[in-house]
C-alpha positions in Angstrom: 1.4 -94.3 6.1 1.7 -90.6 7.1 0.1 -88.1 4.8 1.6 -84.7 3.9 -1.0 -82.8 5.9 -0.1 -84.7 9.1 3.4 -83.3 9.2 2.4 -80.6 11.7 1.9 -76.8 11.4 5.5 -76.1 10.5 6.8 -76.0 7.0 7.8 -79.4 5.8 10.2 -80.4 3.0 7.4 -81.3 0.5 5.8 -77.8 0.8 9.2 -76.2 0.6 10.1 -78.2 -2.5 6.8 -77.5 -4.3 7.0 -73.8 -3.4 10.5 -73.5 -4.8 9.6 -75.6 -7.9 6.9 -73.1 -8.8 9.5 -70.3 -8.8 11.1 -71.9 -11.9 9.6 -70.7 -15.2 8.1 -73.0 -17.8 7.7 -71.8 -21.3 4.0 -71.0 -20.9 4.5 -69.1 -17.6 7.3 -66.8 -18.7 5.1 -63.8 -18.4 4.3 -64.7 -14.8 8.0 -65.0 -14.1 8.6 -61.6 -15.7 6.0 -60.1 -13.4 7.8 -61.9 -10.5 11.1 -60.4 -11.5 9.6 -56.9 -11.8 8.2 -57.4 -8.3 11.6 -58.4 -6.9 13.4 -55.5 -8.6 10.7 -53.0 -7.4 11.1 -54.1 -3.8 14.9 -53.9 -4.0 14.8 -50.4 -5.6 12.3 -49.2 -3.0 14.2 -50.5 0.0 17.5 -49.1 -1.4 16.0 -45.7 -2.2 14.6 -45.5 1.3 17.9 -46.3 2.9 19.9 -43.9 0.7 17.4 -41.0 1.1 17.1 -41.3 4.8 20.9 -41.5 5.1 21.3 -38.3 3.0 18.6 -36.6 5.2 20.5 -37.7 8.3 23.7 -36.3 6.7 22.0 -32.9 6.1 20.6 -32.9 9.6 24.1 -33.5 11.0 25.6 -30.8 8.7 22.9 -28.4 9.9 23.6 -29.3 13.5 27.3 -28.8 13.1 26.9 -25.4 11.4 24.3 -24.2 14.0 26.5 -25.2 16.9 29.7 -23.7 15.3 28.6 -20.3 16.5 26.5 -21.3 19.5 26.8 -23.7 22.4 25.1 -26.9 23.2 23.3 -25.3 26.1 22.9 -22.1 28.2 22.3 -21.2 31.8 20.9 -17.8 32.4 19.7 -15.9 35.5 16.0 -16.1 36.3 15.9 -12.5 37.4 18.3 -10.8 35.1 22.1 -10.8 34.4 24.3 -13.3 36.2 26.5 -11.4 38.7 28.8 -14.1 40.2 29.3 -15.9 36.9 32.8 -17.3 37.8 31.2 -19.5 40.4 28.4 -20.5 38.0 31.0 -21.5 35.4 32.7 -23.7 38.0 29.4 -25.3 38.8 28.7 -26.0 35.2 32.1 -27.4 34.5 31.7 -29.8 37.5 28.7 -31.4 35.8 29.4 -34.8 34.3 29.5 -34.7 30.5 30.4 -30.9 30.2 33.5 -30.3 28.1 33.8 -26.5 28.6 31.8 -23.5 29.8 32.1 -19.8 29.1 30.3 -16.5 29.9 28.7 -14.4 27.2 26.6 -11.2 26.8 23.8 -11.0 24.3 22.6 -7.8 22.8 20.1 -7.1 20.0 20.3 -3.9 18.1 21.3 -2.3 14.8 24.6 -1.8 13.0 25.5 1.0 10.6 28.2 1.7 8.0 27.7 4.7 5.8 24.0 4.8 4.9 23.4 1.0 5.5 21.5 0.2 8.7 20.9 -3.5 9.4 19.7 -5.6 12.3 22.4 -7.4 14.4 22.7 -9.9 17.2 25.8 -9.1 19.2 27.5 -11.7 21.3 30.0 -10.5 23.9 32.6 -13.2 24.4 35.9 -13.5 26.3 38.5 -15.2 24.0 40.2 -16.6 27.1 37.1 -18.7 27.9 35.7 -18.9 24.3 38.7 -20.8 22.9 37.9 -23.8 25.0 34.2 -23.6 24.2 34.0 -23.1 20.5 37.4 -21.7 19.3 38.1 -24.8 17.2 34.6 -24.7 15.6 34.5 -21.1 14.4 35.5 -20.7 10.8 37.4 -17.5 10.7 37.7 -16.1 7.1 39.9 -13.1 8.3 41.4 -12.4 11.7 40.9 -14.5 14.8 39.2 -14.3 18.2 42.4 -12.9 19.7 41.7 -9.5 18.1 39.0 -9.0 20.8 40.5 -7.3 23.8 38.7 -5.3 26.5 38.5 -1.6 25.6 39.9 -2.0 22.1 36.4 -1.8 20.5 37.0 -4.5 18.0 34.2 -6.4 16.3 34.0 -9.6 14.2 31.2 -9.8 11.7 29.6 -12.7 9.8 30.6 -12.8 6.1 27.2 -11.8 4.7 26.8 -9.0 7.2 30.2 -7.6 6.4 29.4 -7.9 2.7 26.0 -6.1 3.1 27.7 -3.3 5.0 30.5 -3.2 2.5 33.2 -3.0 5.2 36.7 -4.5 5.3 39.2 -5.1 8.1 40.0 -1.7 9.8 36.8 0.0 8.7 34.5 1.5 11.4 30.9 0.5 12.1 28.4 2.0 14.6 26.2 -0.1 16.9 22.8 1.3 17.8 21.7 -0.5 21.0 18.4 0.1 22.9 19.5 0.0 26.6 16.9 -0.5 29.3 16.9 2.2 32.0 15.5 2.2 35.5 11.9 3.2 34.8 11.4 0.4 32.2 12.0 2.6 29.2 14.7 2.2 26.6 17.4 4.7 25.7 19.5 4.5 22.5 23.2 4.0 22.9 25.6 4.6 20.0 29.0 2.8 20.1 31.7 2.9 17.5 33.7 -0.3 16.7 36.4 -1.3 14.2 36.1 -4.4 12.1 38.8 -6.8 13.3 37.7 -10.1 11.7 35.2 -12.0 9.5 33.7 -15.5 10.1 31.6 -17.8 8.0 29.3 -20.3 9.8 27.6 -21.5 6.6 24.1 -20.5 7.8 22.4 -17.3 6.7 20.9 -16.9 10.2 24.5 -16.6 11.6 26.4 -15.0 8.7 23.9 -12.2 8.1 23.1 -11.1 11.6 25.7 -12.2 14.1 28.6 -10.0 15.4 31.2 -10.8 18.1 32.7 -8.2 20.5 34.6 -8.6 23.8 32.3 -9.4 26.8 33.6 -6.4 28.7 32.7 -4.0 25.9 29.2 -5.6 25.6 28.6 -5.4 29.3 29.6 -1.7 29.3 27.1 -1.0 26.5 24.3 -2.6 28.7 25.7 -1.0 31.8 25.6 -4.2 33.8 29.1 -3.9 35.3 30.9 -7.3 35.6 27.8 -9.3 35.0 27.0 -11.4 32.0 23.8 -12.5 30.2 24.3 -16.2 30.6 26.8 -19.1 30.7 27.1 -21.4 27.7 28.4 -24.9 27.9 29.6 -27.5 25.4 29.0 -31.2 26.0 31.2 -34.2 25.2 28.3 -35.7 23.4 26.0 -33.2 21.7 23.0 -35.5 22.0 23.4 -35.6 25.8 23.0 -31.8 26.0 19.3 -31.9 26.9 19.9 -34.3 29.8 22.8 -32.2 31.0 20.7 -29.0 30.9 17.9 -30.8 32.9 20.4 -32.0 35.5 21.8 -28.5 35.9 18.4 -27.1 36.3 17.6 -29.6 39.0 20.9 -29.1 40.8 21.0 -25.3 40.6 17.4 -24.7 41.4 15.0 -21.8 40.4 17.7 -19.2 40.5 18.7 -20.1 37.0 17.0 -21.1 33.7 18.5 -23.7 31.5 18.1 -24.3 27.8 19.7 -26.5 25.1 20.2 -26.5 21.3 17.2 -28.8 20.7 15.0 -26.1 22.1 16.7 -23.0 20.7 16.9 -24.5 17.1 13.8 -26.8 17.4 12.1 -25.4 14.2 15.0 -26.5 12.0 15.0 -30.1 13.2 11.2 -30.3 13.2 11.3 -29.3 9.5 13.9 -32.0 8.7 11.8 -34.7 10.6 8.7 -33.8 8.6 10.7 -34.0 5.4 12.1 -37.4 6.3 8.6 -38.7 7.2 7.1 -37.4 3.9 10.0 -38.8 1.9 9.6 -42.2 3.6 5.9 -42.3 2.9 6.4 -41.4 -0.8 9.2 -43.9 -1.3 7.2 -46.6 0.6 4.8 -46.5 -2.3 7.4 -48.1 -4.5 7.5 -51.1 -2.1 3.7 -51.1 -2.0 3.4 -51.2 -5.8 5.9 -54.1 -5.8 4.0 -55.9 -3.2 0.8 -55.7 -5.3 2.8 -57.1 -8.2 3.6 -60.1 -6.0 -0.2 -60.5 -5.4 -0.9 -60.3 -9.1 1.9 -62.8 -10.0 0.8 -65.3 -7.4 -2.8 -65.0 -8.4 -1.8 -65.9 -12.0 0.3 -68.8 -10.6 -2.7 -70.1 -8.6 -4.9 -69.9 -11.7 -2.3 -71.7 -13.8 -1.6 -74.4 -11.1 -5.2 -75.2 -10.2 -4.8 -78.8 -11.5 -1.6 -79.2 -9.6 -3.2 -77.9 -6.4 -6.1 -80.4 -6.8 -3.6 -83.3 -7.2 -1.8 -82.2 -4.1 -5.1 -82.0 -2.2 -6.0 -85.5 -3.5 -2.7 -86.9 -2.3 -3.5 -85.7 1.2 -2.1 -82.1 1.5 -4.4 -80.0 3.6 -5.5 -76.4 3.0 -2.9 -75.1 5.4 -0.2 -77.0 3.5 -1.3 -75.3 0.2 -1.2 -71.9 1.9 2.4 -72.6 3.0 3.4 -73.7 -0.5 2.4 -70.4 -2.0 3.6 -68.5 1.0 7.1 -69.9 0.3 6.9 -68.7 -3.3 5.8 -65.2 -2.4 8.0 -64.8 0.7 11.2 -65.8 -1.2 10.4 -63.2 -3.9 9.8 -60.5 -1.3 12.6 -61.4 1.1 15.1 -61.7 -1.8 14.1 -58.2 -2.9 14.5 -56.8 0.6 17.9 -58.5 1.1 19.2 -57.1 -2.3 17.7 -53.7 -1.5 19.4 -53.6 1.9 22.8 -54.5 0.5 22.5 -52.1 -2.4 21.1 -49.3 -0.1 23.9 -49.7 2.5 26.6 -49.6 -0.2 25.2 -46.6 -2.0 24.5 -44.7 1.3 28.1 -45.4 2.5 29.7 -44.2 -0.8 27.3 -41.3 -1.7 30.1 -38.7 -1.0 32.3 -40.6 -3.5 29.6 -41.4 -6.1 28.1 -37.9 -6.3 31.3 -36.2 -7.4 32.0 -39.0 -9.9 28.6 -38.5 -11.5 29.1 -34.7 -11.5 32.4 -35.1 -13.3 31.0 -37.7 -15.7 27.9 -35.7 -16.8 29.5 -32.3 -16.4 27.1 -30.7 -13.9 27.0 -29.9 -10.2 24.2 -31.2 -8.1 24.5 -28.5 -5.5 26.4 -25.4 -6.8 28.3 -23.5 -4.1 27.0 -20.2 -5.3 23.4 -21.3 -4.6 23.6 -23.7 -1.6 25.6 -23.4 1.6 26.2 -27.2 1.5 27.9 -27.9 -1.9 28.4 -31.6 -1.3 25.9 -34.4 -0.5 26.5 -35.7 3.0 25.4 -39.1 4.1 25.1 -40.6 7.6 24.0 -44.2 7.7 22.0 -45.2 10.8 21.5 -48.9 11.3 18.3 -48.3 13.2 16.8 -46.9 10.0 18.1 -49.9 8.0 16.6 -52.3 10.5 13.2 -50.6 10.6 13.0 -50.4 6.7 14.0 -54.1 6.4 11.5 -55.3 8.9 8.7 -53.2 7.5 9.4 -54.4 4.0 9.6 -58.1 5.2 6.2 -57.7 6.9 4.6 -56.0 3.9 5.8 -58.5 1.4 4.8 -61.4 3.6 1.3 -60.0 4.0 1.1 -59.7 0.2 1.3 -63.5 -0.1 -1.7 -64.2 2.2 -4.6 -63.5 -0.3 -3.2 -65.7 -3.2 -2.2 -68.4 -0.7 -5.7 -68.5 0.8 -7.3 -68.5 -2.6 -5.2 -71.5 -3.6 -6.3 -73.3 -0.4 -10.0 -72.9 -1.4 -9.5 -74.8 -4.7 -12.0 -77.6 -4.8 -10.2 -80.8 -6.0 -13.3 -82.4 -7.5 -14.2 -79.3 -9.6 -10.6 -78.8 -10.7 -10.2 -82.4 -11.9 -13.6 -82.9 -13.5 -12.5 -82.2 -17.0 -8.9 -83.4 -16.7 
């Protein structure tokens, strides 16, 4: 007759049945079952919280990326030895690169801007609306006016909303640009140029809205006295995440005469900060799953203590130590895996409907989570990434499975003779 322990290393029906039977609470083990339920709920909450928080962080990262790129390009190509002279040819070269949606020239100037007694720092971008419309015309959020007001020689300027507010200027008011222009001997000479406010934009980022101004590329080149040259060529990719690869390909194809860059380099500090925040939030929320895993250990240890006689009987009937391990592994794994499965479903649903749930809660409780007068982003964005869900689920599966090993091994070490001596 074949004994239970001779059924091989795989889980057999007897071990599965006994493990599932121990999950059902008897009157004297209700407390153990309560601890088990708390463990399952804790794992589910931890997994769901991790998925929701990471999805919200991904949403904020996407929102930040969109706002950053609304007033800048996905990548730039500048001359290695100064302004780009034959920029039309370079634009054609960039547009010929696979994955590039549009390219346009621009002139960049740093200086000061004055209106009345107010003098503020400014970053001036000289753009040509004929080229810029294809590059970022549909991304720029114009509050007043449009890019069409910029014409060569008209001396029109478009300011960020905060910059216009700080200068206390309105459409038609005049402002003065104070630009340090390099001269032949390596020194700088101040250049004063008067412009008329022709429009106001709002990117939704203080770094843009408070310092950025747009003028026509011809006017900007005249201030720097670089003739028909431009500072660089900007490009927009079909896929924003492919911009680094496109910039590297352009660098290799065009050689050392140009220097390429992309948005991940120019705005690297923002995204490093978000990655650090995501990592810290993940570590903190993982403690919830860790505590729940320890609850599994505690509940299984109590079950082992309570079932010592049963374990001795099973050993006497022929179940080996490994079979006992598998019995308690079944019990702990089902608790952990059920918690993970519930947490994944709950987390995916909440992460998907966060933009709907948050306004409902705001209306229900009469408060605003992110007031528009305090935050640039007044809604909670969410971007569910299945890679994050998979990693969280696998990590939680492994952690909860490991939590069953100590109680299971402890059960396997029960001595049948000692356990049944006084029975």
